C-alpha positions in Angstrom: 0.1 -32.6 69.3 -1.4 -34.8 66.9 1.1 -37.9 66.2 1.5 -39.9 63.4 2.3 -43.8 64.9 5.5 -44.1 62.4 6.0 -48.1 62.9 4.7 -49.8 60.3 6.8 -48.8 57.4 8.2 -51.4 55.2 11.7 -49.9 55.5 12.1 -51.3 58.3 13.3 -54.8 58.2 11.0 -56.6 60.7 7.7 -54.8 59.1 8.9 -55.3 55.5 9.2 -59.2 56.6 5.4 -59.2 57.9 4.0 -57.0 55.7 5.7 -59.5 53.0 4.4 -62.7 55.0 0.6 -61.2 55.6 1.4 -61.0 59.5 -1.7 -59.7 60.4 -1.6 -60.2 64.1 2.2 -58.9 64.3 0.6 -55.7 62.3 -2.0 -55.1 64.4 0.1 -55.7 68.1 1.8 -52.5 66.5 -0.9 -51.0 65.4 -2.7 -51.0 69.0 0.7 -50.4 70.7 0.9 -47.5 68.9 -2.5 -45.9 69.6 -2.7 -47.1 73.3 0.7 -45.0 74.0 -1.1 -41.6 72.3 -0.9 -42.4 68.5 -4.1 -39.9 66.5 -3.3 -41.3 63.1 -1.1 -44.6 61.8 1.1 -44.5 59.7 1.0 -47.2 56.7 4.2 -47.6 54.4 4.5 -50.3 52.0 7.1 -48.5 49.4 9.4 -51.0 49.4 7.5 -53.1 47.7 7.3 -51.6 44.4 5.1 -53.4 42.1 3.1 -54.9 44.9 3.0 -51.4 46.8 -0.8 -50.8 46.6 -2.0 -54.2 47.1 0.0 -54.2 50.6 -0.9 -50.4 51.2 -4.6 -52.0 50.7 -4.1 -54.8 53.2 -2.6 -52.5 55.4 -4.7 -50.1 55.6 -8.1 -52.8 56.7 -5.1 -54.7 58.7 -4.9 -51.5 60.6 -8.9 -50.8 61.1 -9.7 -54.1 62.2 -7.6 -53.9 65.5 -7.7 -49.7 66.2 -10.3 -47.0 65.5 -8.1 -44.7 64.5 -7.4 -43.8 61.0 -4.3 -43.8 59.0 -1.7 -41.5 57.5 -1.5 -43.3 54.2 2.6 -43.2 53.1 3.3 -42.9 49.7 3.8 -40.9 46.6 2.6 -43.5 44.0 -1.3 -41.9 43.2 -2.2 -45.7 42.2 -1.2 -47.1 46.0 -3.0 -44.2 47.5 -6.2 -44.6 46.0 -6.4 -48.5 46.6 -5.6 -47.5 50.0 -8.4 -45.4 50.0 -11.0 -47.5 49.0 -10.8 -49.4 52.0 -9.9 -46.8 54.2 -12.8 -46.0 56.8 -12.7 -42.0 58.4 -10.5 -39.4 57.2 -6.7 -40.2 56.0 -3.7 -38.0 56.1 -2.1 -38.4 52.2 1.7 -38.0 53.1 2.6 -36.6 51.0 2.3 -34.1 48.0 5.3 -31.7 46.7 6.2 -29.2 44.5 8.1 -31.8 42.3 6.0 -31.4 39.2 5.5 -35.3 38.2 4.3 -35.6 42.4 2.1 -32.7 41.7 0.4 -33.2 38.7 -0.8 -36.8 40.1 -1.3 -36.5 43.9 -3.3 -32.8 43.2 -6.2 -34.2 41.7 -6.7 -37.0 44.5 -7.1 -34.4 47.4 -8.6 -31.2 45.2 -11.9 -31.2 46.5 -12.0 -33.9 49.2 -12.6 -33.8 53.4 -8.9 -35.3 52.9 -6.0 -34.3 55.2 -2.7 -33.4 53.2 0.8 -33.3 54.0 2.6 -30.5 51.9 6.5 -31.3 51.7 8.1 -28.2 51.4 10.7 -30.3 48.1 10.4 -28.5 44.6 12.1 -29.7 41.2 15.2 -27.3 42.1 16.0 -29.5 45.4 16.0 -29.1 49.2 15.5 -25.8 50.5 18.1 -23.9 52.8 16.8 -21.0 54.6 13.7 -20.1 56.4 12.7 -18.1 53.1 13.1 -21.1 50.5 11.2 -23.1 53.2 8.2 -20.6 53.6 8.2 -19.8 49.6 7.6 -23.4 49.0 4.8 -23.7 51.8 3.2 -20.5 50.3 2.9 -22.2 47.1 2.0 -25.5 48.1 -1.1 -23.8 50.3 -1.9 -21.7 47.8 -2.6 -24.5 44.9 -4.3 -26.8 47.4 -6.7 -24.3 48.6 -6.8 -22.9 45.3 -8.0 -26.6 44.3 -10.9 -26.7 47.0 -8.4 -28.4 50.4 -9.6 -26.2 53.7 -6.8 -24.6 55.0 -7.5 -26.9 58.3 -6.5 -30.4 56.1 -2.8 -28.8 55.3 -0.1 -30.6 57.5 2.6 -28.4 55.9 6.1 -29.6 56.0 9.3 -27.6 55.9 11.6 -30.4 55.8 14.0 -31.2 58.5 17.7 -31.7 57.6 20.8 -32.5 59.5 23.0 -30.3 61.5 25.8 -32.7 60.7 25.7 -31.0 57.6 24.2 -27.8 58.0 24.9 -26.2 61.4 21.9 -24.0 60.4 19.7 -26.8 59.3 17.6 -26.5 63.0 17.3 -22.8 63.2 16.0 -22.1 59.9 13.3 -24.9 60.1 12.3 -23.4 63.6 12.1 -20.5 61.3 10.3 -21.4 59.4 7.7 -23.3 61.5 6.9 -20.4 63.0 6.9 -17.5 60.5 4.1 -20.4 58.4 2.0 -20.9 62.0 1.9 -17.3 61.9 0.9 -16.2 58.1 -1.1 -19.2 57.5 -3.9 -18.7 60.1 -5.5 -22.4 60.3 -3.0 -24.3 58.6 -0.8 -27.0 60.3 3.2 -27.7 60.9 4.1 -31.2 61.0 7.3 -33.1 60.6 9.7 -37.1 60.8 12.1 -35.4 62.9 14.8 -37.8 63.4 17.1 -36.3 60.6 17.9 -33.7 62.3 20.7 -35.9 64.5 21.6 -37.8 61.4 25.1 -38.7 61.9 26.0 -38.0 65.1 26.1 -39.5 68.8 23.3 -39.9 71.4 20.3 -38.6 69.1 18.0 -39.4 71.2 18.5 -36.9 73.2 18.8 -34.6 70.0 15.4 -35.2 68.9 13.8 -34.9 72.4 15.2 -31.1 72.8 15.0 -30.7 69.4 11.4 -31.4 69.8 11.2 -29.2 72.0 12.0 -26.4 70.5 10.0 -26.4 67.6 6.8 -26.8 70.0 7.8 -23.9 70.8 8.0 -22.5 68.0 4.6 -23.6 67.0 4.6 -27.0 65.5 1.4 -28.9 66.5 2.6 -32.2 64.6 4.7 -34.9 64.5 5.6 -38.6 62.8 7.2 -40.3 64.9 7.3 -43.8 67.6 4.7 -43.1 70.1 6.4 -45.9 72.0 9.7 -43.9 72.7 8.5 -42.7 76.2 11.3 -40.0 76.8 10.1 -38.2 73.5 6.3 -38.7 74.3 7.3 -37.1 77.9 9.1 -33.8 76.1 6.2 -33.8 73.5 3.7 -33.6 76.5 6.1 -31.2 79.0 6.3 -29.0 75.9 3.3 -28.9 75.0 2.0 -27.9 78.8 4.5 -25.3 79.8 3.5 -23.5 76.2 0.1 -23.9 77.6 -1.3 -25.8 75.2 -2.7 -28.2 77.6 -5.4 -26.9 79.9 -4.2 -27.4 83.4 -1.8 -30.4 82.4 -4.6 -33.1 81.7 -3.2 -34.7 78.9 0.0 -34.8 80.5 -1.5 -35.6 83.6 -3.3 -38.7 82.1 0.0 -39.8 80.3 1.3 -39.8 83.3 -1.0 -42.3 85.2 -1.3 -44.4 81.8 2.4 -44.9 82.6 2.9 -43.7 79.1 5.5 -41.5 80.0 9.2 -42.0 81.1 9.4 -41.4 84.7 13.3 -41.1 84.7 13.0 -38.2 82.0 
């Protein structure tokens, strides 16, 4: 499973303060910890600073990549901010994210068309959020077709079918899972990704729900996730599910993480 470390996000109060103070040492410490604990990409987000976002996002990319040998997931709907970040980025970034919302689609598509950039394709349109599995698959189909017709390779597309809270819709979980399975079996080469913590919004024992939902998602084909890699219980759930699903030859990833003390051994 591809893991995007989610912690460097300006919406987190302490991270926002670090960005504003340009505290490179603190940001780099968090980036290093995420990579050491299995993150393949480091998400960088400066979205709370509307006017300064391009400058801050560029600084974040430079700061993170000066400390770790890992690419970034550039998390912004603002093409100006994304271009600023890409101007200093080393390696192949993930752009998070394009959707079928007209303004967002029209401004971000030219940025990724014909490049080797990876892109999160968020299943959302101007008509709002999807409800059923079919709604999600229909949006995914339009996004995948639009991107591939603009020379974005299938393997560079990471479809996010959009996780919604089960506290407001009891079928939100099964709808997401059904969409993941359909997308992964219909569109060969494409990936699916999500930030799944929204599934437990408004409920107690959120971490337990999130872990269970991650395991179910992997069993339905999810192959990428935006998570906190320092959460040893979540990492244990992911690596256990991957091994049980036959995605970890001879359990090598599971065993390596265990030996490196990256798993919650009380799980």
